[in-house]
C-alpha positions in Angstrom: -12.3 -49.3 -82.5 -9.3 -49.2 -80.2 -7.4 -46.2 -78.8 -3.7 -45.9 -79.4 -3.1 -46.8 -75.7 -5.1 -50.0 -76.2 -3.2 -50.9 -79.4 0.1 -50.4 -77.6 -1.0 -52.7 -74.7 -2.3 -55.3 -77.1 0.8 -55.4 -79.4 3.6 -54.4 -77.1 4.5 -51.5 -79.4 5.0 -48.2 -77.5 2.7 -45.3 -78.0 5.7 -43.2 -79.0 6.6 -45.7 -81.8 3.0 -45.7 -83.1 3.1 -41.9 -83.2 6.3 -42.1 -85.2 4.8 -44.7 -87.6 2.0 -42.3 -88.2 4.4 -39.3 -88.8 6.3 -41.2 -91.5 3.1 -42.5 -93.2 3.8 -46.1 -92.4 0.9 -46.8 -90.1 -1.9 -44.3 -89.7 -5.1 -44.5 -87.5 -8.4 -45.5 -89.0 -9.9 -42.3 -87.8 -9.8 -39.8 -84.9 -12.3 -39.1 -82.2 -14.0 -35.8 -81.7 -11.3 -34.9 -79.2 -8.5 -35.8 -81.6 -7.5 -39.2 -80.2 -6.3 -41.8 -82.7 -8.6 -44.8 -83.2 -7.8 -48.1 -84.9 -10.0 -50.8 -86.3 -9.3 -54.6 -86.9 -8.0 -54.0 -90.4 -5.5 -51.4 -89.1 -4.3 -54.0 -86.5 -3.8 -56.5 -89.3 -1.5 -54.0 -91.1 0.4 -53.4 -87.9 0.9 -57.1 -87.6 2.4 -57.3 -91.1 4.7 -54.4 -90.2 5.9 -56.2 -87.0 6.5 -59.4 -89.0 8.9 -57.5 -91.3 10.6 -55.8 -88.4 11.5 -59.2 -87.0 13.9 -59.4 -90.0 15.3 -56.0 -89.4 14.0 -54.7 -92.7 14.2 -50.9 -92.8 11.0 -49.0 -92.3 11.4 -47.3 -95.7 11.3 -50.7 -97.4 8.4 -52.0 -95.2 6.4 -48.9 -96.2 7.1 -49.5 -99.9 5.8 -53.1 -99.5 2.7 -52.2 -97.4 1.8 -49.3 -99.8 2.3 -51.4 -102.9 -1.2 -51.6 -104.5 -0.2 -54.5 -106.6 0.4 -56.7 -103.5 -2.7 -58.0 -101.8 -3.0 -59.4 -98.2 -2.3 -63.0 -99.2 0.8 -62.1 -101.3 2.3 -60.1 -98.4 1.6 -63.0 -96.0 3.1 -65.5 -98.5 6.2 -63.3 -98.7 6.4 -63.2 -94.9 5.9 -67.0 -94.7 8.8 -67.7 -97.0 11.0 -65.4 -94.9 10.0 -67.2 -91.7 10.5 -70.6 -93.2 14.0 -69.6 -94.3 14.7 -68.2 -90.8 13.3 -71.4 -89.2 15.6 -73.6 -91.4 18.6 -71.5 -90.5 17.9 -71.7 -86.8 17.2 -75.5 -87.0 20.5 -75.8 -88.8 22.4 -73.9 -86.2 20.7 -75.9 -83.4 21.7 -79.2 -85.0 25.3 -77.9 -85.3 25.4 -77.0 -81.6 23.9 -80.4 -80.7 26.7 -82.1 -82.7 29.3 -80.2 -80.7 27.6 -81.1 -77.5 27.8 -84.8 -78.5 31.5 -84.5 -79.0 31.6 -83.7 -82.7 33.7 -80.4 -82.8 33.2 -79.8 -86.4 30.7 -76.9 -86.8 28.7 -76.6 -90.0 28.9 -73.1 -91.4 26.6 -73.5 -94.4 25.7 -70.1 -95.7 22.4 -70.7 -97.4 19.3 -72.7 -96.2 17.6 -75.3 -98.5 14.9 -72.8 -99.3 17.4 -70.1 -100.4 19.4 -72.6 -102.5 16.2 -73.7 -104.2 15.4 -70.0 -104.9 18.9 -69.5 -106.3 18.4 -72.4 -108.7 15.0 -71.1 -109.8 16.4 -67.6 -110.5 19.3 -69.1 -112.5 16.9 -71.4 -114.4 14.5 -68.7 -115.5 17.1 -66.1 -116.3 19.6 -68.1 -118.3 19.5 -68.3 -122.2 17.1 -70.9 -123.5 19.8 -72.7 -125.5 22.0 -73.1 -122.4 19.0 -74.2 -120.3 18.0 -76.9 -122.8 21.6 -78.1 -123.0 21.8 -78.5 -119.3 18.5 -80.3 -119.1 19.7 -82.7 -121.8 22.9 -83.4 -119.9 21.1 -84.2 -116.6 18.1 -86.0 -118.1 15.5 -83.6 -116.7 15.1 -80.2 -115.0 14.4 -81.9 -111.7 17.6 -84.1 -111.8 19.6 -81.0 -112.7 18.0 -79.2 -109.7 18.9 -82.1 -107.3 22.5 -82.0 -108.6 22.6 -78.3 -108.0 21.3 -78.6 -104.5 23.9 -81.2 -103.6 26.8 -79.2 -105.1 25.8 -76.0 -103.4 25.4 -77.8 -100.1 29.0 -78.9 -100.1 31.5 -77.2 -97.7 33.8 -76.1 -100.4 31.1 -74.4 -102.5 29.6 -72.8 -99.4 33.0 -71.3 -98.6 33.3 -69.9 -102.1 29.8 -68.4 -101.8 30.8 -66.8 -98.4 33.5 -64.8 -100.2 31.1 -63.8 -103.0 28.5 -62.7 -100.5 31.1 -60.6 -98.8 31.8 -58.8 -102.1 28.2 -58.0 -102.5 27.9 -56.6 -98.9 25.7 -59.3 -97.5 23.6 -62.4 -98.3 20.4 -60.3 -98.8 22.2 -58.0 -101.2 23.5 -61.0 -103.2 20.1 -62.7 -103.4 18.5 -59.4 -104.4 21.0 -59.1 -107.3 20.0 -62.6 -108.5 16.3 -61.4 -108.6 17.3 -58.5 -110.9 19.7 -59.9 -113.4 21.2 -57.7 -116.1 19.6 -58.1 -119.5 21.3 -59.8 -122.4 21.6 -56.5 -124.2 23.2 -54.7 -121.2 25.6 -57.7 -120.7 26.7 -57.5 -124.3 27.3 -53.7 -123.9 29.5 -54.3 -120.8 31.4 -57.0 -122.7 32.2 -54.6 -125.5 33.2 -51.9 -123.0 35.6 -54.4 -121.3 37.1 -55.2 -124.6 37.7 -51.5 -125.3 39.4 -51.1 -121.9 41.7 -54.0 -122.6 42.7 -52.5 -125.9 43.4 -49.1 -124.3 45.5 -50.9 -121.6 47.5 -52.6 -124.3 48.4 -49.3 -125.8 50.0 -48.4 -122.4 52.0 -51.6 -122.2 55.3 -49.8 -122.1 54.2 -47.5 -119.3 54.9 -48.0 -115.6 52.1 -49.6 -113.6 52.0 -46.6 -111.3 51.7 -44.1 -114.1 48.6 -41.9 -114.3 47.7 -43.3 -117.7 47.6 -47.0 -116.5 45.9 -46.2 -113.2 43.1 -44.2 -115.0 42.3 -47.2 -117.3 42.3 -49.7 -114.4 40.1 -47.4 -112.4 37.6 -47.4 -115.3 37.9 -51.2 -115.5 37.0 -51.5 -111.9 34.1 -49.2 -112.2 32.7 -51.1 -115.2 33.0 -54.5 -113.4 31.4 -53.1 -110.2 28.4 -51.9 -112.2 28.2 -55.1 -114.2 28.2 -57.4 -111.2 26.2 -54.9 -109.1 28.7 -55.2 -106.3 29.2 -53.0 -103.3 33.0 -53.1 -103.5 35.0 -53.9 -106.6 38.5 -54.4 -105.1 38.0 -58.1 -104.2 36.4 -58.8 -107.5 39.2 -57.1 -109.5 41.9 -59.0 -107.6 40.0 -62.2 -108.5 39.9 -61.0 -112.1 43.7 -60.5 -111.9 44.1 -64.0 -110.6 41.9 -65.4 -113.4 44.4 -63.9 -115.9 47.1 -66.0 -114.3 45.1 -69.3 -114.6 46.4 -71.3 -117.6 43.2 -71.6 -119.7 42.4 -67.9 -119.4 46.0 -66.9 -119.8 46.3 -68.8 -123.1 43.0 -67.4 -124.4 44.0 -63.8 -123.6 47.5 -64.2 -125.0 46.1 -65.7 -128.1 43.7 -62.7 -128.6 46.0 -59.9 -127.5 49.5 -61.2 -127.9 52.0 -63.0 -125.8 52.3 -61.8 -122.2 49.1 -59.7 -122.4 47.4 -61.7 -119.6 50.4 -61.3 -117.3 50.4 -57.5 -118.0 46.7 -57.2 -117.3 47.1 -59.1 -114.0 50.1 -57.0 -112.9 48.4 -53.7 -113.7 45.3 -54.6 -111.7 47.3 -55.8 -108.7 49.4 -52.7 -108.7 46.4 -50.5 -108.7 44.5 -52.3 -105.9 47.6 -52.9 -103.7 47.6 -49.2 -102.8 
């Protein structure tokens, strides 16, 4: 058994920090001496090591506590989770080092790829397991096999153009971690269908106000509802960039033709203008 002072000297974590971890229920001593001093065994030190691993990634203490206290996760599962995080960080650092080396050699073109190879593979896996079976089988048939499809996906996502697009999407979600977290918790088919019906209802309500000014309370109220629905559906932190992108999509020829065919000539232009007027304020 070690005293709190010995643990602090061994790990580099201050006594004050260890006291705080105990207060919030994150890391408690194994027992206390007769005089009330905190004592820690080897198992406690192993838990502290896991906590310090997570702190390396600036993960909030509240989230670390939820992971550590999760009874469904054993020691090896937590270590595997940390290993994946470290590998992703290692790849990112190696990527940045290689970019700096290229500049030092005279190549002034920096590579600003957003995702590491591990993260892209994870993105493909999440897409693969969460898409409808019919769509998945169609894609596999097109590429010849799931592995060939995966390789194509990795090559496409690694391109500069696609990385730039992802950078904008990640910004909408409030960060890369938030975006990847959203991929892990996709909206169910039933919920997606519900949101689709709600969007349809909003468009119909908007059409009824077609003769109103874009700045009118009636139109603004409907667009505000539209933005809220899209924000919830896409699980984004901020809906303005998304809604402006939606407005732009209404101006793209294929979408414009489909919307005008469904709602009448000029409907797509009206939807786009109403959204832009609302979010330009």
